[in-house]
Each structure stands twice: as structure tokens, then as C-alpha cells.
C-alpha positions as CSV (number, residue, x, y, z in Angstrom):
1,M,0.1,0.0,0.0
2,P,1.8,3.2,-1.2
3,K,2.6,6.1,1.7
4,H,1.3,9.1,1.9
5,P,3.3,12.1,1.2
6,V,4.4,14.6,4.5
7,T,2.7,17.5,4.5
8,C,2.8,20.5,7.0
9,D,-0.8,19.7,8.3
10,S,-0.5,16.1,8.2
11,R,2.4,16.6,10.7
12,A,0.3,19.6,12.9
13,A,-2.1,17.0,13.0
14,E,0.1,14.2,14.3
15,F,1.6,16.5,16.8
16,R,-1.1,18.4,17.8
17,S,-0.7,17.6,21.0
18,E,2.3,19.0,21.6
19,G,1.5,22.4,20.1
20,F,2.4,22.2,16.7
21,I,0.5,24.5,14.3
22,V,0.7,25.4,11.1
23,A,2.1,29.2,10.7
24,S,0.0,31.8,9.0
25,S,1.9,32.1,6.0
26,G,2.0,28.7,5.1
27,G,4.4,26.2,4.8
28,N,5.8,26.4,8.1
29,L,5.3,24.1,11.2
30,F,5.3,26.1,14.6
31,C,5.4,25.1,18.1
32,K,3.5,27.5,20.0
33,Y,5.0,26.8,23.1
34,C,8.2,27.5,22.0
35,N,7.5,30.1,19.8
36,F,9.9,28.4,17.1
37,C,9.6,27.7,13.9
38,L,10.4,23.9,13.0
39,D,11.3,21.3,10.0
40,Y,8.2,19.4,9.6
41,K,10.0,17.0,7.5
42,R,12.4,15.1,10.1
43,K,10.0,13.3,12.4
44,D,12.8,12.5,14.4
45,S,13.8,16.1,14.5
46,L,10.5,16.5,16.3
47,Q,10.7,14.3,18.6
48,K,13.6,15.6,20.6
49,H,12.2,18.7,20.3
50,C,8.8,17.5,22.4
51,K,11.6,16.0,24.4
52,S,13.2,18.7,25.2
53,Q,13.6,20.4,28.9
54,T,12.4,23.5,27.1
55,H,9.4,22.3,25.7
56,V,8.1,19.8,28.6
57,A,8.7,23.2,31.0
58,R,6.8,25.8,28.2
59,K,4.0,22.9,27.8
60,S,3.5,22.6,31.4
61,G,3.3,26.3,32.6
62,N,6.2,25.7,34.7
63,F,8.6,28.0,32.6
64,T,8.6,31.8,32.8
65,A,9.3,33.3,29.3
66,A,11.5,36.5,29.2
67,R,9.9,39.8,28.3
68,L,10.4,41.1,24.7
69,A,12.1,44.5,24.8
70,T,9.8,46.7,23.4
71,L,10.7,49.0,20.5
72,E,12.0,52.4,22.7
73,E,14.3,49.8,24.8
74,T,15.8,47.7,21.6
75,V,16.7,51.5,20.4
76,D,18.2,52.2,23.4
77,N,20.2,49.0,23.3
78,V,21.4,49.7,19.7
79,W,22.7,53.1,20.6
80,K,24.2,51.7,23.6
81,V,26.2,49.2,21.4
82,E,26.9,51.9,19.1
83,D,28.5,54.5,21.5
84,S,30.8,51.8,23.4
85,K,31.5,50.8,20.0
86,E,32.4,54.6,19.1
87,E,34.4,54.6,22.7
88,F,36.6,51.5,21.9
89,I,37.7,53.0,18.6
90,L,38.4,56.8,19.9
91,D,40.2,55.2,22.6
92,T,42.5,52.9,20.7
93,I,43.1,55.8,18.5
94,E,44.3,57.8,21.7
95,A,46.5,54.6,22.8
96,F,47.9,54.1,19.5
97,V,49.3,57.8,19.6
98,D,50.4,58.1,23.0
99,A,52.7,55.2,22.1
100,N,53.8,56.5,19.0
101,I,52.4,53.5,17.1
102,P,51.5,54.2,13.5
103,I,47.5,53.7,12.9
104,E,48.8,51.4,10.0
105,K,50.0,48.4,12.5
106,L,45.7,48.0,13.0
107,D,45.8,46.3,9.4
108,H,48.8,44.2,10.2
109,P,47.4,41.0,10.0
110,A,49.5,39.6,13.2
111,I,47.4,42.6,15.1
112,R,44.1,42.1,13.6
113,A,44.6,37.9,15.0
114,W,45.3,38.8,18.5
115,L,42.7,41.6,18.9
116,S,40.7,38.9,17.6
117,K,41.9,36.4,19.9
118,Y,42.0,38.8,23.0
119,V,39.7,41.3,22.8
120,P,36.2,40.8,22.6
121,A,33.8,42.5,19.7
122,S,37.2,44.2,18.2
123,G,36.4,43.1,14.4
124,D,34.2,46.3,14.9
125,L,37.7,48.2,14.8
126,P,37.7,49.9,11.0
127,L,40.2,50.1,8.8
128,A,43.4,52.3,9.1
129,N,42.3,53.8,6.1
130,W,38.5,54.7,7.6
131,L,39.8,56.2,10.8
132,R,42.2,58.3,9.1
133,Q,39.5,59.7,6.8
134,Y,36.1,60.1,10.1
135,Y,37.9,59.2,13.2
136,I,40.9,60.9,14.2
137,P,38.4,64.3,13.0
138,V,36.3,62.9,15.4
139,V,39.6,62.7,18.2
140,G,40.5,66.2,17.5
141,E,36.7,67.9,17.9
142,K,36.6,65.9,21.0
143,K,39.9,67.1,22.4
144,R,39.1,70.9,21.0
145,Q,36.0,70.2,23.1
146,E,38.1,68.9,26.3
147,I,40.1,71.7,26.0
148,Q,37.4,74.4,26.0
149,A,35.9,73.1,28.8
150,D,39.2,73.6,31.2
151,L,39.8,77.0,29.5
152,K,36.3,78.2,30.8
153,D,36.0,81.6,31.8
154,S,39.7,81.9,33.1
155,D,42.3,84.1,32.1
156,I,44.8,82.9,29.5
157,F,48.2,83.1,27.9
158,L,49.2,82.2,24.7
159,L,52.5,80.4,24.0
160,C,53.6,80.8,20.3
161,D,56.5,79.6,18.5
162,E,57.5,78.6,14.6
163,A,59.2,75.1,13.3
164,T,60.1,73.3,10.7
165,D,58.5,69.8,10.1
166,K,60.9,67.3,7.8
167,S,59.2,68.4,4.9
168,G,59.8,71.5,5.1
169,N,56.7,72.7,6.2
170,C,56.3,75.7,8.4
171,V,54.3,74.7,11.5
172,F,53.2,76.9,13.6
173,N,52.3,76.1,17.2
174,V,49.7,77.7,19.5
175,L,49.0,76.5,23.2
176,I,47.0,78.0,25.4
177,R,47.5,77.6,29.2
178,P,44.6,79.2,32.0
179,S,46.0,81.9,34.8
180,I,45.8,79.0,37.1
181,V,43.9,76.1,38.1
182,A,44.2,75.0,41.7
183,N,47.9,74.7,42.3
184,Y,49.2,74.1,38.7
185,A,48.7,75.3,35.3
186,N,48.6,73.0,32.1
187,A,48.8,74.2,28.8
188,H,47.0,72.9,25.4
189,L,47.8,72.4,22.4
190,A,45.3,74.5,20.9
191,E,46.6,74.5,17.2
192,S,49.1,73.5,14.8
193,V,49.1,74.7,11.6
194,V,50.9,75.0,8.5
195,L,51.8,78.2,6.9
196,D,52.9,79.6,3.7
197,A,55.6,81.6,5.3
198,A,57.2,82.5,8.7
199,N,56.1,86.4,9.2
200,S,54.4,88.4,11.6
201,A,51.0,88.9,9.7
202,N,50.5,84.7,9.3
203,C,51.2,84.4,13.0
204,A,49.3,87.3,14.3
205,N,46.4,85.3,11.5
206,A,47.1,82.0,13.1
207,V,46.6,83.5,17.3
208,L,43.6,85.1,16.1
209,D,41.7,82.6,14.4
210,T,42.7,80.4,17.7
211,L,40.7,82.7,19.8
212,Q,37.8,82.9,17.5
213,K,37.6,78.9,17.0
214,Y,37.6,78.5,20.9
215,S,34.8,81.0,21.4
216,I,37.5,83.2,23.2
217,D,37.0,86.6,24.4
218,R,40.0,88.2,23.4
219,Q,39.7,90.7,26.3
220,R,40.5,87.2,28.5
221,V,44.5,87.0,26.8
222,V,46.7,88.2,29.5
223,G,50.0,87.6,28.1
224,I,51.8,86.3,25.0
225,V,55.0,84.3,25.2
226,T,57.2,84.0,22.1
227,D,60.5,83.9,21.4
228,S,62.9,87.1,21.0
229,A,62.4,86.7,16.9
230,R,61.7,90.0,15.3
231,Y,58.7,89.0,13.3
232,M,57.3,87.1,16.6
233,T,57.9,90.7,18.7
234,K,55.8,92.3,15.5
235,C,53.7,89.6,15.4
236,V,52.5,90.1,18.9
237,E,52.2,94.1,18.0
238,T,49.5,93.5,15.8
239,V,47.6,90.9,18.5
240,K,48.1,94.0,20.6
241,E,46.6,96.4,18.1
242,L,43.0,94.4,18.9
243,I,43.8,93.1,22.8
244,D,44.4,95.8,25.1
245,N,46.7,95.2,27.7
246,V,48.3,92.0,26.6
247,Q,51.5,91.6,28.5
248,H,54.3,90.3,25.6
249,V,56.7,87.7,27.6
250,Q,59.5,86.9,25.8
251,C,60.9,83.1,26.4
252,W,63.9,83.5,29.2
253,A,65.1,79.8,28.1
254,H,65.9,80.5,24.6
255,K,67.9,84.0,25.7
256,A,69.6,81.8,28.2
257,S,70.7,79.2,25.7
258,S,71.9,82.7,23.6
259,I,73.9,83.5,26.3
260,G,76.0,80.3,26.2
261,S,75.9,80.4,22.7
262,V,78.3,83.1,22.8
263,F,81.1,80.5,24.1
264,E,80.6,78.4,21.8
265,D,81.2,81.0,19.2
266,K,84.3,82.4,20.7
267,L,86.1,79.7,22.0
268,D,86.2,78.1,18.1
269,E,89.2,75.5,19.6
270,L,87.0,74.1,21.7
271,N,83.9,74.4,19.7
272,T,86.2,72.2,17.0
273,V,87.4,69.4,19.1
274,V,83.5,69.1,20.7
275,I,82.9,68.4,17.0
276,K,85.5,66.4,16.3
277,V,85.0,63.9,18.8
278,K,81.5,64.0,18.1
279,H,81.9,62.7,14.5
280,A,84.4,60.5,16.0
281,F,81.8,58.8,17.8
282,L,78.7,58.4,15.5
283,N,77.9,55.2,15.2
284,I,80.9,53.3,15.7
285,R,84.0,53.1,17.9
286,K,81.8,53.9,21.5
287,S,82.2,50.1,22.6
288,N,85.7,49.8,22.1
289,Y,86.0,53.2,24.5
290,I,83.8,52.3,26.8
291,Q,86.1,48.7,26.9
292,F,89.0,51.4,27.1
293,L,87.6,53.4,30.2
294,S,86.9,50.0,31.5
295,E,90.5,48.5,32.0
296,K,91.8,52.0,32.7
297,Y,89.5,52.6,35.5
298,Q,89.0,49.4,36.5
299,G,87.9,49.1,40.4
300,S,88.1,52.7,40.9
301,N,85.2,55.2,40.3
302,P,82.5,53.4,38.0
303,D,81.2,57.5,37.2
304,L,84.1,57.5,34.9
305,I,83.0,55.1,32.3
306,S,80.6,56.9,30.2
307,L,80.2,57.7,26.9
308,F,80.7,61.0,25.6
309,P,77.5,62.6,25.0
310,S,76.8,64.3,21.6
311,P,75.4,68.0,21.2
312,V,72.4,68.2,19.1
313,C,71.8,71.9,18.2
314,T,68.1,71.5,18.6
315,R,68.5,70.3,22.6
316,W,69.1,72.9,24.8
317,N,72.2,72.4,27.6
318,S,73.6,69.7,25.0
319,W,76.7,71.5,24.1
320,F,77.4,72.4,27.7
321,K,77.4,68.6,28.6
322,S,79.8,68.0,26.4
323,V,82.0,70.0,26.8
324,R,81.5,69.4,31.1
325,Y,82.6,65.8,30.0
326,L,85.7,66.9,28.2
327,S,86.8,69.1,31.5
328,N,86.9,65.6,33.0
329,H,88.0,63.2,29.8
330,I,89.8,65.0,27.3
331,E,92.9,63.6,28.4
332,D,91.6,60.0,27.7
333,V,89.5,60.9,24.6
334,V,92.9,61.8,23.4
335,E,94.5,58.9,24.6
336,F,92.2,56.3,23.3
337,F,91.9,58.2,19.6
338,K,95.5,57.8,19.5
339,S,95.9,54.0,20.4
340,L,93.6,53.6,17.4
341,E,94.8,52.9,13.6
342,D,92.3,54.8,12.3
343,G,92.0,56.7,9.1
344,N,88.8,58.5,10.1
345,T,89.8,62.6,10.0
346,S,89.0,63.6,13.6
347,V,90.7,60.3,14.9
348,K,93.6,61.9,12.7
349,F,92.7,65.4,14.3
350,F,93.9,64.3,18.0
351,N,97.1,62.1,16.6
352,A,98.2,65.3,15.3
353,A,97.7,67.4,18.2
354,S,100.1,68.3,20.7
355,A,100.2,69.1,24.3
356,A,99.9,72.2,24.4
357,T,97.1,72.0,22.3
358,I,95.0,69.5,24.4
359,Q,96.0,71.3,27.3
360,T,94.2,74.6,26.0
361,I,91.2,73.0,25.1
362,K,91.4,71.4,28.5
363,V,91.5,74.9,30.3
364,Q,88.5,76.2,28.1
365,A,86.6,73.3,29.2
366,V,87.1,73.8,32.8
367,Y,86.4,77.0,32.3
368,V,83.2,76.5,30.3
369,S,82.1,74.0,33.2
370,D,82.3,76.1,35.6
371,I,80.2,79.1,34.1
372,C,77.5,76.6,32.5
373,L,76.2,75.4,35.5
374,P,74.1,78.5,36.6
375,L,72.9,78.6,33.0
376,M,72.3,75.1,32.7
377,D,70.5,75.5,36.0
378,L,68.2,78.1,34.7
379,I,67.4,76.7,31.4
380,T,66.3,73.4,33.1
381,F,64.2,75.3,35.9
382,L,62.7,77.6,33.1
383,E,61.8,74.0,31.5
384,G,59.8,72.8,34.1
385,S,56.0,73.1,34.9
386,S,54.8,71.9,37.9
387,Y,55.8,74.9,39.6
388,P,55.9,78.8,39.2
389,T,59.0,80.3,38.2
390,I,58.7,84.1,37.2
391,H,59.2,85.0,40.8
392,V,63.1,84.3,41.2
393,L,63.8,84.7,37.6
394,A,65.5,88.3,38.3
395,G,67.5,86.8,40.8
396,K,69.0,84.1,38.8
397,L,69.9,86.4,36.2
398,S,71.5,88.8,38.7
399,D,73.7,86.0,40.0
400,I,74.5,85.1,36.5
401,E,75.0,88.9,35.7
402,I,77.7,88.7,38.4
403,K,79.3,85.9,37.8
404,L,79.7,86.7,34.3
405,G,81.1,90.5,36.0
406,L,83.6,88.8,37.6
407,L,85.3,86.3,35.2
408,T,85.3,89.7,33.1
409,E,88.2,91.4,35.2
410,G,90.1,87.9,35.5
411,V,88.6,86.0,38.9
412,F,88.7,82.5,37.4
413,S,87.8,79.4,39.3
414,E,91.0,78.0,40.6
415,R,90.5,74.6,39.1
416,T,90.8,76.8,36.3
417,V,93.9,78.8,37.5
418,H,95.3,75.4,38.2
419,E,94.6,74.5,34.2
420,C,95.8,77.7,33.1
421,Q,99.3,77.6,34.9
422,K,100.0,74.2,33.3
423,L,100.4,76.4,30.1
424,P,103.8,78.2,29.1
425,S,103.6,81.8,30.3
426,E,102.7,83.5,26.7
427,A,100.3,81.0,26.0
428,N,98.7,81.6,29.5
429,A,98.5,85.0,29.1
430,S,96.4,84.4,25.5
431,V,94.2,82.0,26.8
432,Q,92.7,83.9,29.7
433,A,92.5,86.8,27.2
434,K,90.6,84.7,25.4
435,L,88.3,83.8,28.2
436,K,88.0,87.1,29.6
437,T,86.9,88.8,26.1
438,A,84.2,85.3,25.9
439,A,82.6,86.5,29.8
440,K,82.8,90.4,28.5
441,S,80.7,89.2,24.8
442,A,78.3,87.1,27.0
443,L,77.8,89.6,29.9
444,E,77.0,92.4,27.4
445,T,74.4,89.9,25.8
446,L,72.9,89.2,29.1
447,Q,72.5,92.7,29.9
448,Q,71.1,93.5,26.1
449,L,68.6,91.1,26.8
450,R,67.3,91.9,29.6
451,S,67.0,95.7,28.9
452,Q,65.5,94.9,25.8
453,D,62.9,92.7,27.6
454,P,59.1,94.1,26.8
455,A,58.4,92.6,30.7
456,K,61.3,93.8,32.0
457,G,59.2,95.5,34.9
458,V,57.0,92.3,35.0
459,V,59.8,90.5,35.7
460,D,61.5,92.8,38.2
461,S,58.5,93.7,39.9
462,V,57.3,90.1,40.6
463,G,60.6,88.9,41.8
464,A,60.4,92.6,44.2
465,L,57.3,91.2,46.0
466,F,57.8,87.1,46.1
467,D,61.4,85.8,45.9
468,P,62.1,84.8,49.3
469,R,65.6,86.5,49.1
470,N,63.9,90.1,49.0
471,A,61.7,89.7,52.2
472,P,64.2,90.8,54.5
473,K,64.6,94.2,52.2
474,K,62.2,96.7,53.8
475,K,60.2,98.6,51.2
476,S,58.1,101.7,52.1
477,V,54.4,102.1,51.3
478,P,54.9,104.1,48.2
479,E,57.1,101.4,46.6
480,L,55.2,98.3,47.2
481,A,52.3,100.0,45.4
482,A,54.5,101.3,42.5
483,L,55.4,97.3,42.6
484,Q,51.5,96.3,42.6
485,M,50.5,98.6,40.1
486,S,53.5,97.2,37.9
487,V,52.2,93.3,38.2
488,P,49.1,91.9,36.3
489,F,46.2,90.5,38.7
490,I,47.5,92.2,41.6
491,K,47.0,95.8,40.4
492,Y,43.3,95.0,40.8
493,V,43.5,94.1,44.5
494,Q,42.3,97.3,46.6
495,K,45.0,98.7,48.1
496,L,44.9,98.1,51.9
497,H,44.0,94.5,51.1
498,F,47.2,94.1,49.3
499,L,49.2,95.7,52.3
500,E,48.1,93.6,54.7
501,G,48.2,90.7,52.8
502,H,51.7,91.2,51.7
503,T,52.7,92.1,55.5
504,A,51.4,88.6,56.3
505,F,53.3,87.1,53.6
506,L,56.7,88.4,54.1
507,E,56.2,87.6,57.9
508,A,55.7,83.8,56.7
509,I,58.9,84.2,54.6
510,K,60.4,85.4,57.5
511,E,59.6,82.7,59.7
512,Q,60.5,79.6,57.4
513,L,63.8,81.6,56.7
514,K,64.9,80.6,60.5
515,G,67.9,78.3,60.1
516,E,66.9,77.5,56.2
517,D,67.8,78.6,52.9
518,C,66.1,80.8,50.4
519,V,65.4,77.8,47.7
520,S,63.6,75.9,50.3
521,V,61.0,78.2,51.2
522,D,57.4,77.3,49.8
523,V,56.5,80.8,48.3
524,Q,53.5,78.8,46.6
525,G,52.5,76.7,50.1
526,I,52.6,80.4,52.1
527,L,50.2,82.1,49.4
528,N,47.6,78.7,49.4
529,G,47.5,79.2,53.4
530,L,47.0,82.7,53.6
531,K,43.8,82.4,51.4
532,L,41.6,81.9,54.6
533,S,42.9,84.8,56.0
534,H,43.4,87.1,52.8
535,R,41.9,85.3,49.9
536,E,42.0,88.1,47.3
537,Y,45.6,88.7,47.6
538,A,46.4,85.7,47.9
539,C,44.5,84.4,44.7
540,A,45.9,87.4,42.9
541,A,49.3,86.6,44.3
542,L,49.2,83.0,42.9
543,R,48.1,84.2,39.2
544,A,51.3,86.3,39.4
545,I,53.9,83.9,40.6
546,W,52.4,81.4,38.0
547,M,52.9,83.9,35.3
548,P,54.4,81.7,32.5
549,C,58.5,83.3,31.3
550,S,59.3,80.4,29.4
551,N,58.3,78.7,26.3
552,A,59.4,75.7,27.1
553,A,56.1,73.8,26.9
554,C,56.2,75.0,23.0
555,E,59.1,73.1,22.3
556,R,57.4,70.0,23.8
557,S,54.5,70.0,21.2
558,F,57.1,70.0,18.6
559,S,58.6,67.0,19.7
560,K,55.7,65.7,19.7
561,Y,54.8,66.8,16.2
562,S,58.0,65.2,15.4
563,L,57.1,61.5,16.1
564,V,53.1,61.9,14.6
565,V,54.8,63.2,11.2
566,S,57.6,60.5,11.4
567,D,59.9,59.7,8.0
568,R,57.1,57.5,7.7
569,R,54.3,59.5,8.1
570,R,54.6,62.6,5.7
571,R,51.8,61.6,4.0
572,L,49.0,62.8,6.7
573,M,46.7,65.5,5.8
574,A,47.1,68.8,7.8
575,A,44.5,68.4,9.8
576,N,45.2,64.9,11.2
577,A,48.7,65.8,11.4
578,E,47.4,68.6,13.9
579,A,44.4,66.5,15.4
580,L,47.3,63.5,16.6
581,T,49.3,66.4,17.9
582,M,47.4,67.7,19.7
583,V,46.5,63.6,21.2
584,A,49.7,63.0,21.9
585,F,50.8,66.2,23.6
586,E,47.8,66.3,26.2
587,Q,48.2,63.0,26.6
588,E,51.7,64.3,28.0
589,G,50.6,66.9,29.7
590,S,47.5,64.6,31.7
591,S,50.4,62.0,33.1
592,E,53.1,64.7,33.8
593,N,50.8,66.4,35.7
594,W,52.5,69.1,35.5
């Protein structure tokens, strides 16, 4: 007898007691208890479904079905997933930028395989090309919004500088720093633009465009910090025509470096030796030199076993570090080179050098080592950003001026005199005359820089008021009033409140000075303590001592830029390069802080 064909209706009739029905659309077997479509052609599958725990529980009524989400809840869940995906992508970009890893590395098969294995949902990460086109601009806009929120309605300083990148482009960076937030002042990289040319008009336009982009009222700009270049001075003059009472501050880290470069220019024999040693140790001979020092100083001071620190023209203090090394190791360097059978030009120079020539170099290196310490300390001090600097700047400059004045008169250190005595009398007189001439040129450079400094009155007044070394010097009320009117922020404090607060400040300084030196006095801590009793004075004074007198933050931003726009990333769009540099610089600031 022939079998009847199996249909969806026949299966529904056969398993009617199990709740199987034919779907309204027809052609599908449906379990009304499980809300599930089944394959009616395979009877064994239907029987297994009927015996499953879920089906039995649903049929008996002992199973509580999950509530279906509403349309609104479904939409909310979808948006939450999208937001989580967006956050993951943006955080990944920031992490790669902070670690200086090119975005292109995300396309590498090994990275993709690692992400898919260990990072859930990493498959949603787009390819690098899409990240550059869409997400990097989003990251940049996010950083701009964070910067704008941090600035709020506070008074601000603009830090501006220009540099040439590896492609020959003129890059102009504008940093914005609030007057003070809590006990620190964090600078933000607000703009990094490529200019057609580095001139005053282009720089002024970039500054004004930055203020407009961040919706900053021009009257909130208290000061502009630049280097001493003429076009930057003219740029600030242009900006000052549109912004009243803005203070131009020139970077004293740059100026201190220019004072040091006088010795580099005047002591040409010493500079020649520095260059020769740098070239001799370029990529080779370093391991042999370390081995030579290890054998020579075996069992003695391990600090003597170190490499020559090569000078870098774009790095402050690097030439001084090279000279200080030679002041202690010039004999070791010469002895090592003379032990080599080498055709290198620099090595040949030392092999041909006479003992008198090497001793002359030693004298000059020792001399520079003595004078360079205050300059190196000043530059290092001004590079910092986690403490105020302007209130002690005038005092430090005066110390250097005094030292240079003594050197001009031939008052050298004992070590310099001792090394000079090793020279023949005629050579000794010639070298000392050269040293005095170098000191005189450096002194004239310092005096000229101080006299031409547009912020000289502010620097001197802040130092007179808040440098601990000036606390014992009693000042009359008219003198204090004149100093008050010379300093931004403080000049707006009521005269009586200023005099009362400053008297309390001086008493606190004198109390700390008992048995201590000026360096250990915590001026910022004292002013913070005075907020309880003399709040108006203390808050204004804190903002005054936090005025920037260095552009070191701009130099750090260019260091970040050079990492972003490296030799392998020269095809970056200008907008993306700016966004990535902003992210890299902000990450550094947040981790340092500051």
C-alpha cells in the first residue's frame, strides 16, 4: 500500500497535542509553546524537540518566558552598543598615538589576529584608512571640546612658536594656558597649522583664528609668550592693536641658551674639538671606548666609565654637557684615539694635536664647566611646568650677571687657574685674555637681553615682591604701591587688602627663613595658606607667580609633532597631523601633571 506524502498539515495533526500548528503564512510548522519554527520533514527532530526540557517546561506552564523588549528599549540598546563601539575605536586611536604606534599597524594581520583572540568585539575596528578619514577628525574635535571646557572663563596666556618639519613645512603651534587651575597651570596645544611663510602677518592671523575657534573673548588674553625673533615681536604688536593690556613675555630659556652660545662662538678651538669628538663617535668606536675606560679605571669610580654625550643643536644644554664631559675626560679621549690605527679625519686630528693644544682645550673646557652650571640650572628650571618660575627669575639672572662680571675681570675658579698654570706663560696670558673676552661678550648679551625684554618691569616687580631673598629688604608703602601697579592680577587688588596680605606673606617668609635657605621656602604653599585670611591678595599673588616666562611647552609640542609626522608619515593630511599631535601632547600633559 503506497505511503501518504508528508505535509506540514499532516505533521501538525500528528503532533497536535504538542502544540504544533501551521504558521499563518503557510508552509512552516510552528511550536506555539516555544515560539519556534521546526522542520516538518524530519520526524526524529520533532520528537527530540518534544522531549527537550524547554519544551516540556513550557508545555506544563512551569517556564517563565523572558519579556520581549519594547521598541524603545531595543533602540536604546542599539545606541548603547554603538556608543560602546565608538568609545572603543576612539580610545584605541588615542592609545596608539600616545604609544607612538602608527595607525596603519592596526591593518597588520598579526595585530588583527591578536585583537580577535583577546579583545572581544575587536572585529568592529575599522581599517586604518577609514580611521584616518572619519575617526581621527572626531578625536581632534573631542580634544578641542575638552580644552574649551578646561579653559572656561579663566584668563589665559598664549604660548606661540614656529618650527620647520622634516618636509620643510613651516609649522606654527599655539598653546593656551589658563592663568592657574588649583595648584598647577596646564598648557593645551590648541592649534598646529602649516603656514605659507613664517612672518608676522601669518602668525598674528593664526593666533586670532585660534581665539575665534575656541570662542575666547580677546579681553581674557593676559599675555603672549614667544621667542625673541623679530617677526614674533611684530606679530605680538599686531595682536596688541586688537587686544588691550596684553603682556608680551619673551622666553628666557631661549635667551639663556643664546647667552651660552656666546662661549660656543668665542671659544672656537673648544667647539672644534666638541665637533671632532662627536664625529669620531658617530655610530662606531663607542663599545671600544667603553672597554678602554673599563680597563683604565678598573676598580675605581664607575662614574668615570661613560660615553661622550653628543651635542644636538636643537636641544638646550647639550653642548654644555659635552664640554663638561671633556673637562674631565679630554685626556682619556685623546689617549683612546691615539691608540687607534684609523683613517678617520677626526681621529687624525687628535693624533696630530700637540700637548699644548690639548691643554689649551682642557683650560677652556674647565672654564666653561664652571660658568655653564648657573646657565644650565636656569634652563632646566625654566623647562619645568609643575612649579612657578617668574618670581625668582630676576634673582637668578642677577647671579649670572655677577658671575660673568667677575670672569670679565679675570677672577677665575681655582680649577681654571690651576689648569692655566700648566701652560707656558705666553700661552697662559693669551688663553686668559680669550676667556675674559668670552665672558665680556656673554655679559653684554645678558645685559642687552634684560634691557630689551618687553616684560622687564613685570619680571623685576614680581621678583621684588615674591622672591624669598628680597623678603628681608624693607620697602616703603609708596614702593609697594608702585610694584603692585606693575604686576597683572595684583594691580586690581584693593590697596589696603594688598598691603595687609603682603605684610602677612613677608612675615611667613621670614619665619621659614629661620635656619633655612631661600631655595627651600615654599612661596606657593605660603600663598595657599593665606587664602583663609587674605583670600583676595593670595589668589591674585598666585596667578602672578604662575605667569609663564618660558616657551618650553611649545618645544615639547614640536617634539610630539616630530614623532607624529615622522619620516614614514609624511603623507598625513595637515588636519589629521594637528589632531594627532593634540592627542599626543594632551596625553603627555595629563600623565606628567605638571
